[in-house]
PLY file of the C-alpha trace (Angstrom):
ply
format ascii 1.0
element vertex 259
property float x
property float y
property float z
element edge 258
property int vertex1
property int vertex2
end_header
32.10 -8.36 61.00
34.33 -8.18 64.05
37.05 -10.71 64.69
36.13 -13.73 66.77
37.21 -14.10 70.36
39.34 -17.12 69.44
41.75 -15.08 67.32
43.13 -11.62 67.82
43.41 -10.87 64.11
41.41 -11.46 60.98
42.95 -12.38 57.64
44.46 -9.87 55.21
44.36 -10.31 51.45
46.69 -8.39 49.13
44.67 -8.37 45.91
45.79 -7.22 42.48
43.08 -5.08 40.88
44.66 -5.39 37.46
45.36 -2.51 35.06
42.12 -0.62 35.67
39.07 -2.16 34.01
36.89 -3.84 36.62
36.36 -6.98 34.53
40.10 -7.66 34.42
40.32 -8.54 38.11
40.71 -12.28 38.67
37.74 -14.44 39.65
39.42 -15.18 42.99
39.99 -11.48 43.62
36.34 -10.66 42.89
35.15 -13.45 45.20
37.24 -12.16 48.10
36.09 -8.58 47.48
32.46 -9.74 47.66
33.15 -11.05 51.19
35.42 -8.29 52.46
34.61 -6.35 55.61
36.98 -3.50 54.80
38.95 -2.55 51.66
42.02 -0.32 51.72
42.49 0.71 48.10
44.97 2.52 45.88
44.22 5.85 44.21
44.10 4.21 40.77
41.41 1.70 41.73
38.26 2.68 39.83
34.76 3.22 41.17
33.60 0.30 39.02
36.07 -1.94 40.81
34.84 -0.79 44.21
31.30 -1.70 43.19
32.41 -5.34 43.51
32.45 -4.87 47.28
29.37 -2.75 48.15
29.17 -4.27 51.65
32.69 -3.29 52.65
33.93 -0.21 54.45
36.30 1.53 52.03
39.45 3.42 52.95
41.47 5.31 50.35
45.22 4.93 50.92
46.48 6.03 47.53
50.05 6.96 46.68
50.33 9.20 43.61
53.51 10.77 42.29
53.53 14.53 42.75
50.40 14.55 44.91
49.53 14.28 48.57
49.91 10.60 49.43
49.38 8.28 52.36
52.67 7.41 54.05
53.54 3.71 53.82
54.07 3.42 57.59
50.53 4.70 58.12
49.15 2.22 55.58
50.90 -0.60 57.43
49.35 0.56 60.70
45.92 0.78 59.08
46.21 -2.81 57.92
47.16 -4.04 61.38
44.48 -1.97 63.12
41.78 -3.20 60.74
42.91 -6.81 61.11
42.16 -6.38 64.83
38.60 -5.24 64.03
37.54 -7.34 61.05
37.68 -10.92 59.80
38.41 -10.15 56.15
40.65 -7.21 55.31
41.56 -6.44 51.70
44.46 -4.33 50.52
43.45 -3.64 46.90
46.38 -2.66 44.70
46.54 -1.65 41.05
48.11 -4.22 38.76
49.80 -7.05 40.64
50.60 -6.71 44.36
54.09 -8.17 43.98
55.32 -5.79 41.27
56.06 -2.17 42.27
53.30 -2.45 44.87
55.26 -2.02 48.13
54.12 -5.50 49.08
57.38 -6.24 50.89
56.77 -3.52 53.49
53.16 -4.57 54.03
53.94 -8.27 54.23
56.70 -7.70 56.77
54.47 -5.47 58.91
51.65 -8.02 58.94
53.88 -11.05 59.45
55.65 -9.38 62.37
52.27 -9.32 64.16
51.45 -12.92 63.25
48.63 -11.87 60.92
47.60 -14.36 58.26
48.14 -13.00 54.74
47.19 -14.27 51.30
48.32 -12.70 48.03
45.90 -12.78 45.09
47.78 -11.93 41.89
46.52 -9.51 39.27
47.23 -8.62 35.65
50.16 -6.25 35.64
50.00 -3.16 33.42
52.73 -4.31 31.02
50.75 -7.37 29.96
47.55 -5.37 29.59
49.40 -2.74 27.54
50.85 -5.39 25.24
47.35 -6.79 24.73
45.80 -3.36 24.14
48.40 -2.41 21.53
48.48 -5.93 20.05
52.24 -5.69 20.37
53.92 -8.77 21.89
56.75 -8.04 24.30
58.80 -10.86 22.79
59.28 -11.78 19.17
61.14 -14.67 17.58
64.48 -13.56 16.22
64.04 -10.03 17.60
63.36 -10.01 21.34
63.78 -12.85 23.80
64.11 -10.88 27.04
61.92 -8.33 28.82
62.60 -6.04 31.78
60.02 -4.20 33.86
61.48 -1.21 35.68
60.65 2.07 37.37
62.78 5.00 38.43
61.04 5.19 41.81
63.32 4.47 44.77
63.05 3.95 48.49
63.11 7.00 50.79
66.53 8.55 51.47
68.06 6.80 48.47
68.97 8.99 45.49
67.49 7.90 42.20
70.28 6.63 40.01
68.57 4.93 37.10
70.47 1.96 35.71
68.91 0.66 32.54
68.32 -3.11 32.34
70.15 -4.98 29.59
67.17 -6.51 27.81
65.63 -6.54 24.35
62.34 -4.98 25.45
62.17 -2.38 28.20
58.89 -1.56 29.96
58.92 1.49 32.18
56.17 1.84 34.76
55.12 5.30 35.98
56.93 6.63 32.94
55.27 9.96 32.23
58.12 12.27 33.28
60.78 9.67 33.96
60.73 8.33 30.38
62.58 11.44 29.22
65.57 10.47 31.38
65.35 6.91 30.07
65.37 8.08 26.45
68.35 10.36 27.00
70.36 7.62 28.70
69.56 5.11 25.95
70.58 7.59 23.26
73.80 8.35 25.15
74.52 4.61 25.20
74.28 4.52 21.43
70.74 3.23 20.92
69.30 4.52 17.61
66.86 7.47 17.66
64.58 5.38 15.41
64.08 2.68 18.07
60.32 2.01 18.31
58.42 3.19 21.39
54.82 2.62 22.44
53.23 4.76 25.15
50.01 3.60 26.83
47.99 6.08 28.89
45.10 4.92 31.11
45.55 1.32 30.01
42.31 -0.74 29.74
40.06 2.22 30.62
37.57 4.02 28.35
39.96 6.96 27.88
42.92 4.73 27.00
45.40 6.23 24.52
48.10 4.44 22.56
50.91 6.51 21.06
53.59 5.23 18.67
56.85 7.15 18.85
60.55 6.76 18.30
63.23 7.01 20.96
64.39 10.37 19.62
60.87 11.76 20.04
60.50 10.35 23.55
63.49 12.44 24.60
61.30 15.55 24.23
58.73 14.36 26.76
55.06 13.40 26.98
53.44 16.73 27.76
50.03 15.60 26.48
49.81 12.62 28.87
48.07 13.27 32.17
46.94 9.82 33.34
49.00 6.79 34.39
51.56 6.06 31.68
53.48 2.93 30.72
56.28 3.08 28.13
57.46 0.09 26.06
60.74 0.38 24.16
62.46 -2.02 21.77
62.53 -3.48 18.27
59.62 -5.75 19.20
57.48 -2.59 19.34
57.86 -1.98 15.59
54.54 -1.96 13.79
53.90 -5.35 12.29
53.93 -5.81 8.51
50.74 -7.80 8.04
51.49 -8.55 4.39
54.88 -10.02 5.25
53.29 -12.17 7.94
50.74 -13.48 5.45
53.44 -14.42 2.93
55.25 -16.40 5.62
52.26 -18.70 6.16
53.11 -22.29 5.32
50.54 -24.31 3.41
50.30 -27.92 4.51
49.82 -30.23 1.53
46.39 -31.71 1.54
45.17 -29.50 4.37
42.42 -28.08 2.23
41.30 -31.43 0.78
37.96 -32.77 1.82
37.86 -36.06 3.65
37.30 -39.04 1.46
0 1
1 2
2 3
3 4
4 5
5 6
6 7
7 8
8 9
9 10
10 11
11 12
12 13
13 14
14 15
15 16
16 17
17 18
18 19
19 20
20 21
21 22
22 23
23 24
24 25
25 26
26 27
27 28
28 29
29 30
30 31
31 32
32 33
33 34
34 35
35 36
36 37
37 38
38 39
39 40
40 41
41 42
42 43
43 44
44 45
45 46
46 47
47 48
48 49
49 50
50 51
51 52
52 53
53 54
54 55
55 56
56 57
57 58
58 59
59 60
60 61
61 62
62 63
63 64
64 65
65 66
66 67
67 68
68 69
69 70
70 71
71 72
72 73
73 74
74 75
75 76
76 77
77 78
78 79
79 80
80 81
81 82
82 83
83 84
84 85
85 86
86 87
87 88
88 89
89 90
90 91
91 92
92 93
93 94
94 95
95 96
96 97
97 98
98 99
99 100
100 101
101 102
102 103
103 104
104 105
105 106
106 107
107 108
108 109
109 110
110 111
111 112
112 113
113 114
114 115
115 116
116 117
117 118
118 119
119 120
120 121
121 122
122 123
123 124
124 125
125 126
126 127
127 128
128 129
129 130
130 131
131 132
132 133
133 134
134 135
135 136
136 137
137 138
138 139
139 140
140 141
141 142
142 143
143 144
144 145
145 146
146 147
147 148
148 149
149 150
150 151
151 152
152 153
153 154
154 155
155 156
156 157
157 158
158 159
159 160
160 161
161 162
162 163
163 164
164 165
165 166
166 167
167 168
168 169
169 170
170 171
171 172
172 173
173 174
174 175
175 176
176 177
177 178
178 179
179 180
180 181
181 182
182 183
183 184
184 185
185 186
186 187
187 188
188 189
189 190
190 191
191 192
192 193
193 194
194 195
195 196
196 197
197 198
198 199
199 200
200 201
201 202
202 203
203 204
204 205
205 206
206 207
207 208
208 209
209 210
210 211
211 212
212 213
213 214
214 215
215 216
216 217
217 218
218 219
219 220
220 221
221 222
222 223
223 224
224 225
225 226
226 227
227 228
228 229
229 230
230 231
231 232
232 233
233 234
234 235
235 236
236 237
237 238
238 239
239 240
240 241
241 242
242 243
243 244
244 245
245 246
246 247
247 248
248 249
249 250
250 251
251 252
252 253
253 254
254 255
255 256
256 257
257 258
């Protein structure tokens, strides 16, 4: 549908597609997709997800590490150009738009042209990975802080990875970069036995969950070929189910039948 004569631009939605599985997009995100005129989507957005918007014109604008990618400036221009043509424009991003999604550049480009924008949040990969591995990112008495980070940097800025000072570290896009992280943590005195969980293709049918130690992570993840997220910290230690059961408190009278 073309834009009306009363307004030069349509409305742009930055929608989080979630970690991958099509049924993990939010209800609001799915409703907007069902009405979209055009959808500019990331490379990691699945075909199942795109089936939620069969009526829309679809434009792939993926950015993948180590592969031919669409330049961000061109993506910004595409959004503006399509907002001139259509009423409902969707920029569909993996995970959540506001976390490692280059949303700042796109928001500034759209706002500078006076284009109305709405952000629809999505489930970020770290939360989906914690759910898939049944491994909470925080744990009483063990981990009370979490940091999400990536080694990716802006153009023309050398990558100088500074590790966050948190109990649990979650590294996005961590396939190759996790080796550097492991080496820096070991150099800082972190124990080689520190638990690590690696999630590949989180929430998809070919999802893989690997349990390692920091000393093993230093040697790389050669067997991982899909999107990888790495979680590091004592909270990633495999739970002792028997110990948890023994900690259960019995409330006196809880099992008594009502009089």
